[in-house]
C-alpha positions in Angstrom: 244.2 103.3 -9.6 240.8 103.7 -8.0 240.9 104.3 -4.3 238.4 102.2 -2.3 236.8 103.8 0.8 238.3 102.5 4.0 234.9 101.5 5.3 234.2 99.5 2.2 237.5 97.7 2.5 236.8 96.8 6.1 233.3 95.5 5.1 234.9 93.2 2.6 237.3 91.9 5.2 234.4 91.3 7.7 232.7 89.4 4.9 235.9 87.4 4.4 236.0 86.5 8.1 232.4 85.3 7.8 233.2 83.3 4.6 236.2 81.6 6.3 234.1 80.6 9.3 231.2 79.4 7.1 233.5 77.4 4.8 236.0 76.1 7.3 235.0 72.4 6.8 235.2 72.8 3.0 238.6 74.4 3.2 240.0 71.6 5.3 238.5 69.0 3.0 240.1 70.7 0.0 243.4 70.7 1.8 243.1 67.0 2.4 243.1 66.4 -1.3 246.4 68.3 -1.6 247.9 66.4 1.4 246.8 63.0 -0.1 248.5 63.8 -3.4 251.7 65.1 -1.9 255.0 63.3 -1.7 255.7 63.3 2.0 259.5 62.9 1.5 259.8 66.7 1.8 258.7 67.1 5.4 259.3 70.8 5.5 257.1 71.4 2.4 254.5 69.0 3.7 254.3 70.9 7.1 253.8 74.2 5.2 250.9 72.6 3.3 248.8 71.5 6.2 245.5 73.4 6.8 243.6 72.2 9.9 241.0 73.9 12.1 243.7 75.8 14.0 245.2 77.0 10.8 241.9 78.3 9.5 241.4 80.1 12.9 244.9 81.7 12.3 243.7 82.9 8.9 240.6 84.4 10.4 242.8 86.1 13.1 245.1 87.5 10.4 242.2 89.0 8.5 240.7 90.5 11.8 244.1 92.0 12.7 244.5 93.7 9.4 240.9 94.9 9.5 241.6 96.5 12.9 244.6 98.4 11.6 244.4 101.9 10.2 244.2 102.3 6.4 247.8 102.9 5.3 246.8 104.8 2.2 246.9 108.6 2.1 248.9 109.1 5.3 250.8 112.4 5.4 254.6 111.8 5.4 255.6 115.5 5.1 254.2 118.9 4.3 256.2 122.0 3.5 255.4 125.4 2.1 258.2 127.1 0.2 258.9 130.8 0.4 257.4 131.1 -3.1 254.1 129.8 -1.7 254.4 126.4 -3.4 252.9 123.7 -1.2 254.5 120.3 -1.3 252.8 117.3 0.4 254.1 113.8 0.5 251.6 111.0 1.2 251.4 107.3 1.1 250.0 105.7 -2.1 249.2 102.1 -3.3 251.7 100.2 -5.4 249.1 99.2 -7.9 249.1 95.5 -8.9 251.3 93.1 -6.9 252.2 89.6 -8.0 253.4 87.2 -5.4 254.8 83.8 -6.3 255.0 81.2 -3.5 254.8 77.5 -2.9 253.0 75.2 -0.5 251.6 77.5 2.2 247.9 78.2 1.6 247.9 80.7 4.4 249.8 83.0 2.1 246.7 83.2 0.0 245.0 84.8 3.0 247.8 87.0 4.4 249.2 88.3 1.2 245.7 89.1 -0.2 244.4 90.8 3.0 247.4 93.0 3.2 247.4 94.0 -0.5 243.7 94.7 -0.5 243.7 96.8 2.7 246.5 98.8 1.2 244.4 99.3 -2.0 246.5 97.1 -4.2 245.2 94.5 -6.6 247.0 91.2 -6.1 247.8 88.2 -8.3 248.5 85.0 -6.3 250.7 82.3 -7.9 250.6 79.5 -5.5 252.3 76.1 -6.0 250.5 73.2 -7.7 250.8 71.2 -4.5 248.3 73.6 -2.8 245.9 73.8 -5.8 242.7 72.6 -4.1 243.4 74.6 -0.9 244.0 77.8 -2.8 240.9 77.4 -5.0 238.8 77.1 -1.9 240.4 80.2 -0.4 240.0 82.2 -3.6 236.3 81.3 -3.6 236.0 82.8 -0.1 237.7 86.0 -1.3 235.4 86.3 -4.3 232.4 85.6 -2.1 233.4 88.5 0.2 234.1 90.9 -2.7 230.9 90.1 -4.4 228.9 90.5 -1.2 230.1 94.1 -1.1 229.8 95.0 -4.8 233.6 95.0 -5.3 235.1 93.4 -8.5 236.8 90.0 -8.0 239.7 91.4 -10.1 241.2 92.8 -6.8 242.2 89.3 -5.7 242.9 86.5 -8.1 244.8 83.2 -8.3 246.9 82.7 -11.4 245.9 79.3 -12.8 249.1 78.9 -14.8 251.7 76.1 -14.8 255.4 76.8 -14.4 256.1 77.4 -18.1 253.1 79.7 -18.5 254.1 81.6 -15.4 257.6 82.1 -16.8 256.2 83.4 -20.1 253.9 85.7 -18.2 256.9 87.2 -16.4 258.6 87.8 -19.7 255.5 89.2 -21.4 252.8 90.1 -18.9 249.4 90.8 -20.4 248.6 93.3 -17.7 250.6 96.0 -15.9 252.5 94.8 -12.8 253.9 97.2 -10.3 255.6 94.9 -7.8 256.6 91.2 -7.8 257.4 89.3 -4.6 259.0 85.9 -5.3 258.9 83.6 -2.3 260.9 80.5 -3.2 264.3 79.2 -4.1 267.2 80.9 -5.6 266.3 79.7 -9.1 262.9 81.3 -8.9 264.2 84.5 -7.5 267.0 84.7 -10.1 264.5 84.1 -13.0 262.1 86.7 -11.7 264.8 89.3 -11.3 266.1 88.6 -14.8 262.8 88.8 -16.6 260.6 91.1 -14.5 259.5 94.3 -16.1 258.8 96.0 -12.8 260.2 96.3 -9.2 261.0 93.0 -7.5 261.1 92.7 -3.7 262.9 89.5 -2.7 261.7 87.3 0.1 265.0 85.4 0.4 266.0 82.1 1.9 266.9 81.6 5.5 270.3 79.8 6.1 270.5 81.6 9.5 273.6 81.6 11.7 274.2 81.8 15.5 277.5 82.7 17.0 278.4 81.7 20.6 280.8 84.2 22.2 283.3 83.2 25.0 281.1 85.4 27.3 277.9 83.5 26.5 275.8 81.7 29.1 276.1 78.1 27.8 272.8 76.7 29.1 271.0 79.7 27.6 272.8 79.2 24.4 271.8 75.6 24.1 268.1 76.5 24.9 268.1 79.1 22.1 269.8 76.8 19.6 267.3 74.0 20.2 264.4 76.3 19.8 265.7 78.1 16.7 266.5 74.7 15.1 263.6 72.5 16.0 260.6 74.7 16.7 259.6 74.7 13.0 262.1 73.3 10.5 260.1 74.6 7.6 260.3 78.2 8.7 262.7 80.6 6.8 263.7 81.8 10.3 264.9 78.4 11.5 268.6 78.0 12.4 271.0 76.2 10.2 274.6 77.0 11.3 276.3 77.4 14.7 279.7 79.0 15.1 281.5 78.4 18.4 284.3 80.7 19.4 287.5 78.8 19.9 288.1 80.7 23.1 285.0 79.3 24.7 285.9 78.0 28.2 286.3 74.2 28.1 285.5 74.1 24.4 285.9 70.4 24.0 283.3 69.7 26.7 280.9 72.2 25.1 281.2 70.7 21.6 280.4 67.3 23.0 277.5 68.6 25.0 276.0 70.5 22.1 276.3 67.5 19.7 274.8 65.3 22.3 271.9 67.8 22.8 271.3 67.9 19.1 271.3 64.1 18.8 268.8 63.9 21.7 266.5 66.3 19.7 266.9 64.0 16.6 268.9 66.7 14.8 271.7 65.3 12.6 275.0 67.2 12.9 277.5 68.2 10.3 280.8 69.5 11.7 284.1 71.0 10.7 287.4 69.3 11.5 287.6 70.7 15.1 284.1 69.4 15.9 284.7 66.1 14.3 287.9 65.7 16.3 286.1 66.0 19.6 283.0 63.9 18.9 281.7 60.8 17.2 278.9 60.2 14.7 279.3 63.7 13.2 279.2 64.0 9.4 282.2 65.9 8.2 281.8 69.0 5.9 282.9 67.6 2.5 281.5 70.3 0.3 281.9 74.0 1.0 278.6 74.6 -0.8 277.0 73.3 2.4 277.8 76.6 4.1 275.3 78.4 1.8 272.6 75.8 2.0 269.2 76.3 3.7 268.5 72.9 5.2 264.7 73.0 6.0 265.3 69.8 7.8 266.4 68.4 11.2 270.0 69.1 10.4 272.5 71.6 11.7 276.1 72.6 10.9 278.4 73.2 13.9 281.9 74.7 13.4 284.5 76.6 15.4 285.6 80.1 14.5 288.6 82.2 15.6 286.8 85.1 17.0 283.9 87.5 16.5 285.5 89.1 13.4 285.9 85.6 11.8 282.3 84.8 12.7 281.0 88.0 11.1 283.1 87.3 7.9 281.8 83.8 7.6 278.2 84.8 8.2 278.2 87.7 5.7 279.8 85.5 3.0 277.3 82.6 3.4 274.0 83.5 5.1 270.7 84.3 3.3 270.8 87.7 5.0 267.6 86.8 6.9 268.3 86.4 10.6 271.5 86.1 12.7 272.1 85.6 16.4 274.9 86.3 18.9 274.9 84.7 22.3 276.9 86.9 24.6 276.7 88.8 27.9 278.9 91.6 26.6 276.7 94.5 25.3 279.6 96.1 23.3 280.3 92.8 21.6 276.6 92.4 20.8 276.5 95.9 19.4 279.5 95.3 17.1 278.0 92.0 15.9 274.5 93.4 15.3 275.9 96.5 13.4 278.3 94.6 11.2 276.1 91.5 10.3 274.3 92.0 7.0 270.8 90.6 7.8 267.2 91.8 8.0 267.0 90.9 11.7 269.8 90.5 14.2 269.5 89.1 17.8 271.3 89.1 21.1 270.4 86.1 23.2 267.2 85.2 21.5 265.9 82.7 18.9 265.8 83.6 15.2 262.3 82.2 15.2 261.0 85.6 16.2 261.6 87.0 12.7 257.9 86.9 11.9 255.3 89.7 11.4 253.1 88.5 14.2 256.0 88.1 16.7 257.5 91.5 15.8 254.3 93.4 16.3 253.7 93.9 12.5 250.8 91.5 12.3 250.1 89.6 9.1 253.0 89.6 6.7 253.3 89.3 2.9 256.8 88.0 3.3 260.2 88.6 5.0 262.1 90.9 2.7 265.9 90.4 2.6 266.3 93.3 0.2 267.4 96.7 1.4 264.9 98.6 -0.8 262.3 99.6 -0.1 262.0 97.7 3.2 263.8 95.0 5.0 262.2 92.4 7.3 258.5 91.5 7.7 256.4 93.2 5.1 253.2 94.2 6.9 250.4 96.6 6.0 252.5 99.7 6.5 255.1 98.4 4.0 252.7 97.7 1.2 252.4 101.3 0.2 254.8 103.6 -1.7 254.6 107.4 -1.7 253.6 110.3 -3.9 254.3 114.0 -3.9 251.3 116.4 -4.2 252.4 119.8 -5.3 250.0 122.8 -5.2 250.7 126.1 -6.9 249.1 129.2 -8.2 250.6 129.7 -11.6 254.1 128.9 -10.3 256.8 128.6 -13.0 260.5 127.8 -12.5 262.9 130.5 -13.7 266.3 128.8 -13.3 
């Protein structure tokens, strides 16, 4: 793949900032067409779809942040010279062509593209049909910025394909793909993993858990739970399940207090038998499949567990391996939980809502990876490169 000069890439990004500023009104008007056509029954998806002036400003800020970062391509990872004189250098290298599949959020059309381009990758953007007009307007801004700097628009393109055509493209792509990032439900992820002809980096679902230890500060726990659940229900880092240790002091009072707190925040509660026995107006868990469900709604499951080992077992069996929280004042207990929980991000006494590129100091993110290869957590600029070995010899041959 042709390597673009760092200065040229930054000039394209500055042109993109200018294009977003100039076309702000048109982008918001395009988004209004999508909002007017959308079925508002899915509140989480609707929230993700909205583009207002503040959201366009966030897009501009994301491009600026990436522009300000160092070019991640060609960075030295290691350099050794063998006794034979052979010089072996390992440097960062672009992936090549990335396909990202996502729904609803038009800001992904900005964040994914700016990261891929700065890391010298071409990107194909397959957004959902519900954001069609918004994505078209944003793609036009990208093409305007590329053209202004004499760079081919092929670096950043929307895929104008319906679901069936997209599936066929995955089975038989008409151009070489090097990495696919599916951001969606389990059916989409499963289909991509089954049919992809290249590497797949999964941006998995949330279904995040929080465990309250007997040593936890109760008022702090409630504050964290409320924030993690209600701050943004459409976020993959939102909280869905709370496990209360049965040895919590005055457990019955705390169950009633938490359910009342949730109800006051307009969050519906589903509870296990213990929670149901201590409260009223709590829906009982009738289907165990609920444990694996990502709610994306003002809904939470509260249950009681035997101890920290029971909590870890339940979480590892059911969570989306995205984010998990322990509320405890015991550092050793926190260390055990954080080491044994299988998740991209683990927290002590803090909201799961911080699993976000901007909040974690990464900046703009392509996705939150729940895979273990080649990176886990927010996929920022530094994670959109692979590596390559450069070996320099002088007629060296191997004799064994």
